[in-house]
N, C-alpha and C positions, 0 to 999 in steps of 0.2 A: 624417787623419780623413775627408776628402772626396776623391773620386776626381778626379784631374786629367783623365783620359780623358773622363769624363762632361762636365767643364767645357769641354773643347775641342770636343766634339760638339755642345754647345748654346751658340751665341754669345750668346743673350740672358741665359742664366745667367751666363756669363763676364763679360758687360758690365755687368749690372745687379745681380745678386744676390751674385756672388762677392766683391766688395770688402767688403760688409757681413758675409758669413759669415767672411771672413778676419779681420775686426776682432773679431767676437764669439767665434770659436773658442777663443782662449786663455783668455778669461773662463770659457767653458763647461768647458774642461779643468780650470782651477783650481778651479771650483765642484765639479766631479765628484770631484777628488782630495781636496779639503779636507772637503767635506760629504757628498756623495751616497754615494761608495763606503764611507767609514767607517760611515755610518748604515745602509747596506745590510748590511755585515758584522755590525754589532751586532744588527740585527733578525734576521738569519739565525741568528746564534749563539743569541740568546734563544729563537727559535722552536725550534731543535734541542734546546736545554736544557730548556725549560719546556713549550711547547705540544705538540711532536711526541709525547712519551711519553703525554701525557694523551689526545691525539686517537687514538693507536693503541689505548690501553686502551678508549676509548669505542667504537671501531670493532669491536674484538674482542667487547666486551659486547653491542653491538647485533646483530652477526652470530650470536653464540651464542644470544641470546634469540630471534632470528628463526628460526634452525634448530630450536630446541627447541619453540617455541610456535606460531609462525605458519606455518612452512613445511609441516607436515603438513596443516593446514586449507586453505592455499592450493592445495597440490597436489591434495588431494581435490576441492575445488571446481572446479579447472581440469579434472580428469579427468571429473567429472560433467557439466560444461558441454560438454566436447568430445564425450562420449558422446551427450548430448541433441542436439547439433548434427549429429553423424554420423547419428544415427538418424532425426531428423525434418526437418532443413533441408538437409542436404548433397545429397540427390537433386534438390531443387528448384533450389538455387543452381547446381548443375552443368548442369541443363537450361536455365536462363535464360542461363548463360554460353555454352553451345553455340548457342542461338538467336541471341544477340547476335553471336557470332563469324560465324555464317552470314550474318546481316543486314549486318554490317559489311563482309564480304568480297563482298557482292553488288554487281553493277554498278548495280542500281537504287538501292541505298543511296548509292553514291558519286555517282550522278547527282542524287539528291534533295539530298544534302549540298551539292553544287556549286550547284544552283539556289537552295537556301535561302540560301547565302552571298551569291549575286548579288542576290537580292531584299533581303536585309538591308542590304547595302552600297549598292545602287542606289536603294532606295525608303525603307526605314525610317529609316536614319541621316539622310539629307537632310531627310525630313519632320519628324523629331524636332528637328533643328537649326532648321528654319524655325518650328516650332510652339512651341519652348521658351520664347521670351519671352512669348508669349501665355498659355501654360500657367502660367508663373510669375506673371504679372499676375492671371490668373483665380484662382490659389491665394491670392495676397495679398488680392484683393478679397473672395473667399469667406471667408477667415479674418477679415477686418475686419467683414464683414456678420454672420458668426456670433457673434463675440465682442462687438463694440461695439453693433451694431444689434439683433440678435435675442436676445442673451444676457439683457438685463434683462427682456424680455417673457417669455421662457421661464421665468426665475426667478420672476417675479411670477405667471405662470400656474400654476406648480407650487405656489406658496404658496397661491393662491386655491383651486385644486382640492383641495389637502390639507385646507384648512379646510372646504370644502364636503363632502368625503367624511367628515371627522370629525363634522360637524354632522348631516348627513342619513343617512349610511349606518352609521357606527360606533355612534352612539347608538341607532339602530333595531335593529341586531344585538345590542347589549348589552341593550336592553330585551327583545327576544325571548328571549335567553339567561336573563335573570332571571325572566321570566314563565313560560316553558315548560320549558326544559331543566333549570334549577336545581331547579324544583319536582319534576320527575320523578326527578332524581338524589337528592333528599331522600327521596322515597317509597321508592326502591330501597334506600337505606341503612337506612330504618326496617324494611323487610321482611327485609333480611339480618340486621340486629341482632336482630329478634324471632325469627328462625329459629335463630340461634346460641344464644339463651338456652334 
């Protein structure tokens, strides 16, 4: 079951693991022969007898339905999209690709890429590592101030300003609506109704 050549090549395996494997191997073989292989054969036979024909019928049905109903629509949509792409987008994408290839093969691009890599590795990464604890602390303090300290004041301010707007502005607008606009709408309705008669 286990390769003796591998055991000889690895003295740690031979010294520490192999005795336990040798003790357990007969039990595993016995378990496999008594339980695992018969269960596997039964499951395989039941699958072949019951599930496999049903699955094949379902596959044939799905493929037939797809070929009859969906495939023409999918093919037509694909050809229309491909036509639109070739007509409108393909010239631009090929031009962008050509420009990219020229820029990527350019010595200036390679020099810029090398310099940006050096700047990133020499300056940005160490600066971020040094500033990271301070940024984390600033984030936590800002979060605490926003939620715990300022949150209740903002909520109360929104409530008070909402009440003030409702009392001073909304009632004034509604009074203006009632006094002027609603009267004019009523007059217009009366004129329209008298004209219809």
